N, C-alpha and C positions, 0 to 999 in steps of 0.2 A: 373251160373255155380261158380262164384266166392263166392256168398252168400252161397251155399251149401257147398262148400268147406271149409268156414269159420266155419258153423254150426257144422262140424264133426271134430272139432280141440279143443283140452283142452292144459291146460299149467302147468308144474311144473316148481317152481323156488324157489331159496333160496341162502344159502351161504354154500360153502364148509369149513370146518374147519379141523385143524389139532387137536393132544392131546391138546395143550395148548390153544385151541380156537382161534388160529390164522389163517385168511384167506390164502387159497390156491391159487395162480395163476395157470395157464395153466393146470388145469383139464380137462382132454376130458369126455364129457357127452354126451352118445350116446344112441340113441334108433332107431328102424327102420325108414329109410328114413330122419334121422335128425343125425346131429353130431354139436356140440359147444364146446368152451372153456370158462371157468371161467375167469374173468377179473383179473385186480390187485387187487380187494378187495373181491376175492373169489365168487362174485356174477355170478349166471347163470338164465338163462331162457330158457326153451325148450318146443316148441311145440309137443304134442303128438296125435294120433289117438284116438278119445274118444270112449266110449261105447265097448272097448274090454281093456283085461289085456296086457299090456305093460311093457316090462323089460327096465329099463334105467340104463345104466352100467356107472360109475366111475371110469377112470383110470388116473393113473400118473405115471410117469418114475420110482419115487424113494418110491411110496406107493403101498400097497397091493389094490386089485380091489374091489369095493364094488357096489352093486346092489341093485334096488329097484323095487317092482312091483306095478303098479299103474293101478287103472281102474276109469275114471273120465267121468263125464256127458259133452256134448257139452259146450263149452265157460266156463267151469270152471277151476278155478285156484287155485291149491294147492300148499301151502307153506311148503317147506321141507328142513331143515339144514342138510346135510350130514358130519358126522365126519368119517374122515379116518385116517389110522395111516400104520405103517410098519410091524406090527406083524401078522395080520391075516387077509383074506378075510372075506367080509361081503356078503353074496350071498343070495337072497329070504328070508331074514329075515323080511322084513317089505312088508306088503300088504294096499295098500290104497284102499277102496272101500269108496270114500264119498259119503254119502245119505244124506248131509245137514241136519243132526239131529237136530242141534240146531235152524236154521232156521224153521223147521217144527215145533218145539215148540214155536216158537214165543220169542226165547231167541237170546239177543244180546251178543256179546263177543266183548272183546277189548284186544289190546295188551299192557302186564304190562308194558314193556321197556320204552314206550312213556309218560307215564303219570307222571313220576316225573318230566318233563320237561313242562308241560302244566302250563302256568301262571294262577295265582287266589289268591285270598286273603286268601282262605283255600284250596291251592294246594291237591290235592290227588284223589281219584276215586269219591267222589261226586262231585268234582269240574268239572269232565268231564261228569257225569251224568245229570247235569242242562243243558247242550248243547243238551240234545236229546229231540224230540218231545215228549209232555205228561207230562215231568218232570219240575216243575216250583217252583221257589224260588225267592224272591226277598230281599233275606239277604245274602251278601256277607261273612258276619262274621260267619254264620252258615253252618253246613254241613249237615242240615237235607232239607227234601226237599217234595213236595206234589207230587202226582203221579195221573193224570187223575181225578181231582177233590176229592182225599182223603186229609186227613190232614198227620201230621208228624207221628202219632202212627200208622199208616194203612201201614207200609213198613216192611217187612221183612228183615232181614240180617244175613247172615251165614257165617262164616268162617270156612272152614274144615267140613263142615255139622253140625257146631254147631251154635245154635241161640245165637246171642251176643244182648247184652241190652246197653242201655245210662242211665244217671243218671236222677233222676225223678224230681227235684226242678228247674232245670235250666229254667231262663224265658227270657233269654235275649241271643241273638247269640254272645255276647262280652265274656260271661261266658262259652261257650261251651269247648274251647281249641281244643283238638286234637279229632279226630274219632277214634274208636276203631281200624279200619284198617291201619296197617302201610304197606304204599306202597312199601317201600323197601324189603317187604316179600313176595309180591304177585307173584304168578305163573298165574293165570288163573282167568279172571273177566266175570261172566254170570249175565245178568239182564233181568228182563222180567217186562214190564210195564202194564200187566194184562193177564188174561187168562191162568194163569199157572197151571200145573200139581196137582193132588191131594197129590203127595208126597211132597210137600210144604206145610207151615203151615196154620193157620187160621187166615189170615188177607186179607183185601179188596181191596189192590191195588196194590203193588208191591212186587218183590222178587229180591235182590242181594247176589248172590253166588260166595262167595271167596274162591279159594284155594290159601293156601300159597306153596311154592316151598320146594323139597325135594332136598337139595343140593347134589353134586357129588364132589366138591371139597372144598378146602378153599378159600375163598374170603373175602373181605370187601367193603362195600360201604359207603361213607361218604358225608354228605351234609351239608353246612353252609351257613347261611344268616343273614341279619340284623333280622328276625325273629324267629331265633333259630337255631337249627342243629339237625341232626340224625346220628346215627353210626348202620351198621348192619354188622353182622358177621357170614358166613357160616363154619361150620365146619364139618368135615367127621373122622370117625374112620379108622385105617388102614385096619380093616377087612370090611370095607364098611357098617356093620352092623348098626352103630350107625350114627346119622346125627343131626345136630342142626341148628337152625337159629335164632339168636338173635337180637332184636332191641331195642336201646335207642333213645327216642326223647326228645327235650326240645324245648318249644315255648313261646314266649314273643309278645303279641299282643299289646304292646304300641305304636309301629311304625302305626299299622292302627286305632288304636281307638283314638289318638291323633289327627288324621285327622279330626275328627268330630266337628261338631259346639259347643258341649259343651266341655268349658276348663276343664280340671280335673288334680288333681294327680292320677295317675292310674299305677298300678301294677299288671297286669294279667299273672300269670306264670302256665304252663301245662308241666307236664312231666310225661312219662311212658316207661317202660320197659317190652318187650313181649318177648316169646319164642316159638318155635314150635319143638319138639324132636321126632325124629322118631328112632324106634328099630325094626329092622327086625329079629324076632325069629327064623324063618324058610321061606322057600319060599311060604308057605300058610298062615302064622301067622306074620301079623304085629301090632305093637303099636306105639301110637303118643299121646304126651301131648303138650296142648296149653294153656300157663298161660300168665296173663297181670296182672300189678299192677301200676294203674295210680292215679296222683294227681293232683288238679285242684285249684287253687288259685286265687280268684278274689278279689282285694283290690281296691275301688272303693271311690274316694273324690271329688265330683263335685265342681266346683268353680260359672261359670258363662255360661251363654248360651243367645244368641240372634237369633231368627228366624225371617226371613222375608219372607212375603208373601204377598197376594193380587194382585193388578194390578198395571201397571205404573202409571195410573193416582192417584189410592188410594191406595199407598203402606202402608202395617201394619208391625208391628214387636211384637214379643213377647219376653221381656227381662226378663231372670231368674237369680237370685241370691243365691247361695245354702250354707248350712252348714250343716255339718255331714259327714256320710262315710257309706259304706257298705262292710262288710267281709263275703264271701263265701266260703266255702270249700266243694270239692266233693272228697272223696278216694273211689276207687273201686277196687276190688279184683276179679280176675277171673280164674277158673281153669277149663281144660276139659280133660279126658282120653278118647282115644278112640282105640278099638281092632278091626281089620278086619282079619276074617277067612274064608280062600278061602276052602270051603268044596270039591268043584269040579271045573272042568273049567268052569261050567256053574251055580254054585251056591255060592253065596257068603253072610257070615253074617257081621252084623257089632254091636257092644255094644258101647254105647256112654253113658257117665256121665259126668255132668258139675255142677259147682257152681257159682253162682254170688253173690258177697256181694258190697253194696254201703252204705257208711256212709257220709250224707250230712247234711250241716248245712247252713243256710240263714239268715243272721244277718244285719238289715240295720236301721238306723235313719236319714233320710234325711230332711232337712227344706229347703223350696223354697219359696221366695219371689218374686212376678212375677208383672210385669205392662204389659198390653195390649194396644197397641194406635198406633196413626198414625205417620208416619215418617216425619220427615224434608227431604225435596227433594230439598230444596233451595242451589244451588251450591255456595259455598263461605261464607255460614253460619256456625258459630262456632259449632253449635249442628247438622250439616249435617250428615245424616244416623242415628242420634239418635231419639228416641220417643219424640215427640213435645207435642203429646196432648194424654193423657191416658184415654182409653174407660173402662179399669178395673185395678183394683188393689186388690191384694189379696196375701194368703199364703196358703202353705198346709203342712202338717207334715206326711210323711210316716214312719211307723215302721213295723218291721216284726222280728219274732224270730222263725223261724221253722226249725225243725230238723227231718230227717228220717233215718231209718236204716232198709234197707231189704235185704233179705237174699231169692236167688231163686235157688232151686235144681232142676236138670233134670236125670232122666234114661229113655234110649233109646234102643230098640233094631230094627234093619232093615235088610231086606232079599231082595235079588236080585237073580231072576232064569231066564236063559235064556233057551227057549225050541224052537228048530227049529226056526222060525220067530217070536216067542212070546218072550215078556219080560213082566215078573211078578215081580212087587217089593210091598212090605208092611212094616208095621212098627207099633209098639206101644211105647207109651211114656207117662210116670208120671212124673208131675211137682207139686212142692210144693214151694208156695211162702208165706212169712212170712214178713209183713211190720208193723214195728212200726213208727208211724207218729204223729207229734204234728205240727199243723199249727196255729200260732197267728200273726196276722197281722191286722192293721187297717189304715186308713186316714182321717185327719182332715183337713177339708177346711175353710178358713175364707176369706170373702169377705167384705172389707170396713169395718171392726170391727164386723162383725156378723157371727157368726158360722153357715155353711150350713148343714143342716140336709138332710139325704138321703128323696128322695120324696114318698117313701113308708112307712114312719112313721106318724101315727097320734099322736096328733090333728094338724090341718094344721098349719103353721107358718106364721103368720102376723106379724111379727115385721118389723118396729120399732113401728108400728102404734098401736099395741095392744101387751101388755106383753105376752110371750110364757110360758105356764103353763108346758110343756112336758119335759121330761128327757133331758138332754145334752148328746148326742151320738154321736160318730164319723160317718163320711160319708159313709164310708167303714168299716166294722169288719166281720172279719173270726176268728173264733176260735174253733178248735175241737180237741181231741185225740183220734186218731184210732189204736186198736191192731188188725190187719187183718191177716187171713189166707186164702188162696185159695189153694184148691185141684184140681188138673187137669188131666183128663186121656184121653189121644187122641189115636185115630189108623187111619190108612190108607192102602187101597189096590187099586192096578192099575194094569191095563192090557195093553201092548201096542203090537202094530204088524205092520208089513211092507208086503205089497201085492202088486202084479200088476193086473191092471184093464183094459185088453187089452195090448196095449203097453205103457200104463201110469202106474206110480210108484203112491202107496197110502199108506198113515200112519193113523193109528187112535190108539187112546189112551182113556181109559175110567177107570174110578177111582171115589172113595168115602172116605170122611172124616168124622169122627166122634170125637165129644169131650164132655164130660162130666164134669162137675166144680160144685163146693160147696165154698161158702162163710161163713165164720164164724168168730167168733171174740167177744171181750167183748161187752157188750150190742148189740149184732146182732142176730137176729134171721136166724138161717142157711137155706140157699137155695140152691137147688140141681136142675142144668138144664143139658140138653142133646139137640144138634144139629147135623144135618147130612149136609153133602157137596157134593152131586154129580157134577160132572165134565166131561166133554167129548170133545176131541179135533180130527179134521180131517184133513188131508192135500192130496193135491194131485199134482203131478208132471207131466203135460201132457207132450206126447211125439210131442213136437212142435220144428220148428226152434229156435224159441226165447226162452231163457232160463227162465222159468216161474215155480212158486210156488204159490198155492193157499191154505190157511189156514181158518179153520173156528173152533171157540171155544165157547161152551156155559157151563155154570155152575153156582152154588151157593157158594158164597163167604161169610161166616159166619164169624164175628168177636168176639168171647166171650170177655167181657169187662176185661181190665188190669186193674190195681189198680187205674189209674189216671181217667180211664172212670167210677169207681165205686163212686168217690167223687165227690159231687155236689157242685155248687156254693159257699154254706156255709161250705166246707169242710168236710162234714159229709159223710160217706160210706153208700151208698144205695145198700144191698145186692140183692135186687129184680131184680136188672138192668140186663136187657136181650141183648142179643147178637144182634148187628146190623148185618143185612142180605141183601145181593144184587144179583141179578142174572146178569151176565154178558154175553154179545153178543160181540164176535170179529170176525171181517172179514177182512182177511190178504193177500198180495200178494208181493211176493218178485220177482223183475225182474232183473237178472244178464245180462250184456252186456258189450262190449267194446266201449269206446270213445278214441279218439287219440291213438289207438293200447294200449289202457290201461284197467284194467278191473274196471266196476263200478256195483253198485247195488242200486236200488231203492226198498225201503221197504214203503210199504203203509198199514195202518191199520185204520179201522171205528170201533167205539166202542159205546156200550149203555149200561149203568149200570142202572138199577131200584133198589133202595134201600127201605127196610122197617125196622120199629122198629129204626130209626135212633136216635142217642144221639146228640142233636144239643150242639154246643160248640161256644166260643168265641176265638180268637186268639189275643194275646199281643206280638208283636215280635215273639217267638217261644213257649210262655208260652200258653196252650191250656187248657181252663176251661169247663167242662162239665155240663150239665144240670142233668144228670143220670137219664133220666125220659123216655126215647124211645117215645118220644111225637111228633115225627116227620117223614116225608117220603121224600125221594129226589129222584133225577136223575141226571147222567153225560152222556153226549154225546159229542162225537167229532171226529176229524179226524187227524191223525199224519203221515207225510212224512219224510223220510230221505234218502237222496241221499249220498252214501259215496265211496270213490275210490281214485285213484291216481291223483288227481288234477296236482300234481307236481310228476314226475317219483320217486319211489322209497319211497314215504310217504303216509300217511293215512288220508285224511281228510274227513270232511262230512257238508253238509247243512242239516238242519232240520226246518220245519214248523210243528204247532201245532194247531188247533183250539179246544176248549172247552167250552162248557157249562154245568154249575151245578147249581141247584136250590133245595130249602126244602121248604116244607109247615110245618110250625110249629102250632100245635093245631087247624089245618084245617083253618088258617087266609089267606092262598093264599101263592103262590111260589113266593120267593124271593132269589136273589142270595145268595150261599153259601160263607164263609168265603174264600174259595180257588177257586172262579169263575174267572179263569185266561184265558181270552177268547182266545187271539192271542199270540202266541210265536214264534219266530223266534231266532235260534241258529247257530252258525258257530265256527267250531274247524278246522284251517287251520296250515298245517306244509309247510314250504317252507326252500330252501336254495340258495345261489348264486351259480350258474352254474358254474364261473371262480373260486370261493371260496368255494367248497362244506363243509368245516369245519365251515361256518358262517351261522347258522341257526335261521329261524323265527317261533315262534310258537303264534299263534293268537287266543284269545278266545272271543267270542262276543256272547250276549243274549239280545234280547229284549223280553221284557213281556207287554202285556196291563195292565193296573193298575187294582189292587185286590180292592175289597171291602174296604174301609176305617175304618169299625166297627161303634161303637156307644157309648155314653158316658155310664157311670155306672148307673145302675139301669133304662135305657131307654129302649124302645120297638124297636128292631132292625127293626121294619117296617118303622120305620120314619126316619130312617138314612141310606139310600142307596146310600150314595156318594161313590168315588172311589178315590183311590190314583192316583197320577199321573202315566205314565208309567215308566216302569223300563228299562232302558238303561246302559249297561255296555260293554267296551271292556277291557280286560287285552291284553298285549302283552310282549312278552319274544325275547330277543335276545342272542344268545348261540354262543359262541367261542370254538370249540373244537379243543384241541390240541393234544388228543389222543384218538382213538376208533380203532374199527376192520377194519373200512373204511380209517381212516386217516393213521393209522399206529402206530407204537410203537417208542419210544423216544430213541435216542442212549444215552442220558444223563445218567450218572450211577445212579443218585437219580431217575430218572423217569422211569427208565429200568421196573419196577416190576408192571407199572400203565397199567390197561386195558383200563380205560376210563378216561380222565381228561378234564373238561371243566369249563368255566367262564359264568356266565350269568347275564344279565341286565333286570330287570323286570320293566314296568310300569303298575301299577293297576291303573283301572279308569281312560283311557288313555284321553279321551276327558271330564273329571272333571265334569260328570254330577252328579246332585243332586237327588238322589233317597230316596225314604221315605219308612219306613218299617212299620208306625204307624202313628195315629194322636193323639195329645193331645186336650184335648178338655178344651176351657176356655170360659166363659160367659161374656159377655159385660155388665157392670153394668147398664147401662142406656137403652139400648133395649132388655136385656134379651137373645141377640141371642148368640147361642152357635157358637163359632169358632173351625173350624176342622183344628189344626196347624199340619203340617207334621214334624215327626221325622226324620230326615235325616242321611243317612249313610255315609261311608266314603267318602272322596274327592280322589283327586290323589294322589298318593303313589309310591315312587321308592325303588326298591330292589336289592341288589346284591347277587348273589348265586354262590356258588363253589360247583362242582359235582366231586367225583372221585370214582375210583372202583380198587381194587388192585386184 
């Protein structure tokens, strides 16, 4: 009897606020057979009957009445923040009929308000994504991530429905700086790890869809820390037709990078300004502009490095002494104009145009002398911890003068039509990519006085026993100049519908994408190609006592080559490179339930991807180099689980687990692990507060990944080097003391009376000081000719202090 009563109940909760966004205590919240009052923080939670339209009334002795109509499913929890005033009643204005639309599509949503406080070396949305199952990264200095076996270039990112891009030449996470997404400006966050609808673009792995907020009043957000600072300003015109939100950010990663084992003189600075301007020309016609200007400067002068490895009985070390420096600079400019026209209540048109321009340079000359040998482990020895016996002595000189200028322009029209229970969406898009690229880089390796030549060069080198008659050439040498244009035309159409199957609810969506593209340029033979990508989604919500939702997705996800995928190992553009193709199967289940009288959800997804025309690649830090030959097939399979809910009342936390196996078969040599073969993943994002001191909060961000493949030396056969890096283990923790917010209350101090939020945070990155590796450096033993894989370690434990305020 109790279980049946429980199954017929749903919940509405939230905070009641006044015109100044201050919490209101003592508001009567009433629905049939239930009546409660908001507490001193304005919070309420009320149980309502499910599967019927219920009116909830909000009344207060000094304010006008407000009401809300809601229709929820059994056990469903809906969060609604009500605004009340003393001017007019609000009755019947809001109808909630929650149909789990995002869950049906397999999309994860986040609360933007908490993301700013989640600790991480690169705090922000990507930092939170890396705690999800199926999303992997072993580089805390990078905002890039791989999803379900894909690489960094296989992820779509949209801001306000506009696709955004990253710089091209970045080869290290140290050089990345700021993500395009400014967390201070974000309203909604949606993420799909695979099986997304046809309305999204032609990439094979994931989609991150960000919506910036449209401000309703003036406001300021300020953050300062040892790593930099940010300022965001909301502005609204008196007639409410104009609104703008502008963010300025500055970051200096010296604190993080100086914790690495390489001693450097290092000045990495990153800055950007971003604005989103909205104009409501009429109730049916709105305009918006999104603009961004960013500059990344990377000045790097390495001095020394010693990496210890081996075993306790046979410890070894690599000691390196450097000369030279690296100077990199990335300037990017982005602008997008969007117009939305409401033709009728059921028909909407959107027109989008955007331009992205990047000017990049990568210059370095770094000379390194190294010793590889056995470490003195005799305690009390004058040379304790130093290399006592050298197994390898050598030097190398790395040089680069790389320049790139890219201009990408887009024009797009999208349509949305609701007809009865059907939703029809379509769009057409033209893209012009113009890239001017010069790559000039080489590496000379010298061991014991002999210049080492690449193994692919003939005649064979038998020095010092016989004089070498061949040319002296660098061990690695890439030189190419590419003037490349790519014209793309893409279109999509999809149809979705919600229905009933007996007493069960069902949803289905059918769609197809098409893209045609042509690669042309100096000394290139133009090549025109076309691909089609049909996709289908089906979901059913059975009429069970348990709140269950089942999803199945099948579709073709083709990825026409972007510029980096067209450029082969020698830096030469190959216009005949075809689109990589995959057939995706995703089976998912959402189970919503209550535990400890609080809402929880367990999301489970099993997936399989069969890939053809695969473009093999190597990964060095975050630099990807493609073969541009489509000479492989591959697959990815796995299982993702995520349990999220209120482990602590009033906070949202989650635990995630992922299993992934992805392999490729290059030139029919057999299957080997792909560079992104991250077998096991465990993630935890946890929020807590002290019950007796709720203003003291804790944020915990923990990730554990099994080791990635460690790569192979230059010119070697990857089939002979299938070693793995050590497991990636990282815990970041943040403590925050909240002085002012909507729950704690406002300050009576005159200086602080206008503050809506004020908090001081202390963060510890890499709490347990784990040594995590991103890649291997390969060094050869002079005597045994053995190649040693020497790990390149990431950041150690770092402390940071952060001040957050909102006006």
